[in-house]
C-alpha positions as CSV (number, residue, x, y, z in Angstrom):
1,M,102.8,118.7,145.8
2,L,103.1,120.7,142.5
3,T,106.5,121.2,141.0
4,L,107.9,124.7,140.5
5,A,107.5,124.3,136.8
6,E,103.8,123.4,137.2
7,I,103.3,126.5,139.4
8,W,105.2,128.8,137.0
9,P,105.2,127.3,133.5
10,P,108.1,129.5,132.1
11,Y,110.4,127.5,134.4
12,G,109.5,124.3,132.6
13,V,110.6,125.6,129.2
14,R,113.8,124.2,127.8
15,L,115.2,124.7,124.3
16,T,117.9,122.3,123.0
17,E,120.0,122.2,119.9
18,G,122.9,119.8,120.2
19,D,125.0,120.8,123.2
20,L,123.2,124.2,123.4
21,T,120.5,124.6,126.0
22,L,118.3,127.6,126.9
23,S,116.1,127.6,130.0
24,V,114.4,130.4,131.8
25,V,116.5,131.9,134.5
26,T,115.6,130.7,138.0
27,D,116.9,131.9,141.4
28,K,119.5,129.1,141.5
29,D,120.9,130.3,138.2
30,I,121.6,133.8,139.5
31,P,124.9,133.2,141.3
32,G,126.4,131.7,138.1
33,V,125.0,134.6,136.0
34,V,126.5,137.2,138.4
35,E,129.9,135.4,138.3
36,L,129.9,135.5,134.5
37,V,128.9,139.1,134.4
38,Q,131.7,140.0,136.8
39,S,134.2,138.1,134.7
40,G,133.5,140.6,131.9
41,I,131.0,141.0,129.0
42,H,132.6,143.9,127.1
43,P,135.8,146.1,127.2
44,P,135.5,149.0,129.7
45,D,135.6,151.6,126.9
46,Q,132.6,150.0,125.0
47,M,128.9,149.9,125.9
48,P,126.7,147.5,123.8
49,F,123.6,148.1,125.9
50,S,121.1,151.0,125.6
51,E,120.7,150.7,129.4
52,P,124.3,150.7,130.7
53,W,123.7,148.3,133.5
54,T,127.2,146.9,133.5
55,L,128.5,150.3,134.8
56,A,127.0,149.5,138.2
57,D,129.5,149.2,141.1
58,R,130.8,145.7,141.4
59,V,129.4,145.6,145.0
60,D,125.9,146.6,143.8
61,L,125.7,144.4,140.7
62,P,124.7,141.1,142.4
63,A,121.7,142.6,144.2
64,N,120.8,144.5,141.0
65,M,120.7,141.2,139.1
66,V,118.3,139.7,141.7
67,R,116.1,142.8,141.4
68,Y,116.1,142.6,137.6
69,F,115.1,138.9,137.4
70,S,112.5,139.3,140.1
71,H,111.0,142.2,138.1
72,L,110.8,140.1,135.0
73,R,109.1,137.3,136.8
74,A,106.6,139.7,138.5
75,G,105.7,141.3,135.2
76,C,105.3,138.1,133.2
77,G,101.8,137.4,131.9
78,P,99.6,137.3,128.8
79,E,99.7,141.1,128.4
80,E,103.5,141.5,128.6
81,F,106.3,139.1,129.2
82,T,110.1,138.7,129.0
83,L,111.4,135.2,128.8
84,Q,115.1,135.5,129.9
85,F,116.9,132.3,129.1
86,V,120.2,131.3,130.7
87,V,122.3,129.7,127.9
88,R,124.6,126.8,128.4
89,V,126.9,124.9,126.0
90,G,127.9,121.5,127.1
91,G,126.5,122.3,130.5
92,E,128.6,125.4,131.0
93,L,126.9,128.8,131.5
94,V,127.9,131.2,128.7
95,G,125.3,134.0,128.7
96,T,121.7,134.9,128.5
97,Q,119.2,135.3,125.7
98,G,115.9,137.1,126.0
99,F,112.6,137.4,124.2
100,N,110.2,140.1,125.3
101,A,106.8,141.0,124.0
102,L,103.8,143.3,124.6
103,D,100.3,142.2,123.7
104,F,101.8,139.3,121.9
105,A,98.5,137.4,121.3
106,V,97.5,140.4,119.1
107,T,100.8,141.8,117.7
108,R,102.6,138.5,117.2
109,T,105.9,140.4,117.5
110,G,108.6,140.4,120.1
111,E,112.2,141.6,120.6
112,T,115.4,139.6,121.2
113,G,118.3,140.7,123.3
114,S,121.4,138.8,124.6
115,W,124.9,138.9,126.0
116,L,127.8,136.5,126.2
117,G,130.7,136.3,128.6
118,R,133.8,137.7,126.9
119,R,135.6,134.4,127.0
120,F,132.8,132.7,125.0
121,Q,132.6,135.3,122.3
122,G,133.8,134.7,118.7
123,R,132.8,131.0,118.7
124,G,129.5,131.2,116.9
125,I,127.5,130.7,120.2
126,G,125.8,134.1,119.8
127,T,124.4,133.0,116.4
128,R,123.3,129.7,117.7
129,M,121.4,131.0,120.7
130,R,119.7,133.8,118.7
131,R,118.7,131.3,116.0
132,A,117.3,129.0,118.8
133,V,115.2,131.7,120.4
134,C,113.9,132.9,117.0
135,A,112.9,129.3,116.1
136,F,111.1,129.1,119.4
137,A,109.3,132.4,118.8
138,F,108.2,131.5,115.3
139,D,107.4,127.8,115.7
140,G,106.5,127.6,119.3
141,L,104.8,130.9,120.1
142,G,103.5,131.7,116.6
143,A,105.4,135.0,116.1
144,E,105.0,136.7,112.7
145,E,108.1,138.9,113.2
146,V,111.0,139.3,115.6
147,T,112.8,142.5,116.1
148,S,116.2,143.4,117.5
149,A,118.7,146.3,117.6
150,A,122.3,147.0,118.0
151,F,124.5,150.1,118.1
152,L,126.5,150.8,115.0
153,D,129.7,150.4,116.9
154,N,128.8,146.9,117.8
155,P,129.6,145.0,114.6
156,A,129.7,141.6,116.3
157,S,126.0,141.8,117.2
158,L,125.1,143.2,113.8
159,A,126.9,140.3,112.2
160,V,124.9,137.8,114.2
161,S,121.7,139.5,113.1
162,R,122.7,139.3,109.4
163,K,123.6,135.6,109.8
164,V,120.2,134.8,111.3
165,G,118.4,136.8,108.5
166,Y,117.4,140.1,110.1
167,R,116.9,143.0,107.8
168,E,117.7,146.6,108.6
169,N,114.7,148.6,109.8
170,G,115.9,152.2,110.4
171,V,118.4,153.9,112.7
172,V,117.5,155.9,115.8
173,R,119.5,158.3,117.9
174,L,119.8,157.4,121.6
175,K,121.4,158.6,124.7
176,R,123.7,155.7,125.8
177,R,126.0,156.8,128.7
178,A,125.7,160.2,130.3
179,G,125.9,162.9,127.7
180,E,126.7,160.3,124.9
181,L,124.8,160.1,121.6
182,A,124.8,156.7,119.9
183,L,123.2,155.5,116.7
184,N,121.1,152.4,117.1
185,Q,120.3,150.1,114.2
186,K,116.8,148.6,114.3
187,L,116.3,145.1,112.8
188,V,113.4,142.9,111.8
189,L,113.2,139.2,111.1
190,T,110.3,137.3,109.5
191,P,109.7,133.6,108.8
192,G,110.6,134.2,105.2
193,T,114.0,135.7,105.9
194,F,114.9,133.5,108.9
195,V,118.0,131.4,108.3
196,R,117.4,128.2,110.2
197,G,119.9,125.9,111.8
198,P,119.5,122.4,113.1
199,D,116.2,121.2,114.5
200,L,115.3,122.7,117.9
201,E,113.7,120.6,120.6
202,I,111.2,122.5,122.7
203,V,110.1,121.2,126.1
204,G,107.3,122.7,128.2
205,L,105.6,124.6,125.3
206,T,102.0,123.5,125.9
207,A,101.9,124.7,129.5
208,L,103.6,128.0,128.5
209,R,101.1,128.7,125.7
210,T,98.3,128.1,128.1
211,F,100.0,130.4,130.7
212,L,100.4,133.2,128.1
213,E,96.8,132.6,126.8
214,L,97.9,131.9,123.2
215,D,95.5,129.0,122.6
């Protein structure tokens, strides 16, 4: 019988740097992710996300998370994909780190996005997990650039981007919450500006590249 990772190669991908691990979210990870989200990601008066999904009613949020991760899996293929990694430090779930791309085999570009549980913020974990996914994108997938974005009132995210080597790439005006204008800083990272950390171990890369038709 085939394993789940053999059936769905993204599930076989694992990134490791010391005690930091990133693996693509599976159904068995979702309860832990929901619990972490419900414990708090940001203060109630702040909104770091362009899609304010954390405003959902606490009763609705668990099912919304299942819908979201199911949507990502259903839409994952060579033309478009989002690899949403659950992040653990020392085996403890601390947040998620995503990398999404459209027509990646041609464009060789993708976008990063992430969040951390509030109690894990301010420890340098955000920098480590962003660095890990960027190393994976450049060295594993063959990306030529990686983009990201953060609102100007989210200095912590912008600081992580600077530490990793992103450069500013314009500001856009977005609707954030109902009736609210927010300025969103676009960012771009290339292999030449990437500030690398310790070596990253990547497991499951060959099968993933075949699945995404990158070879």
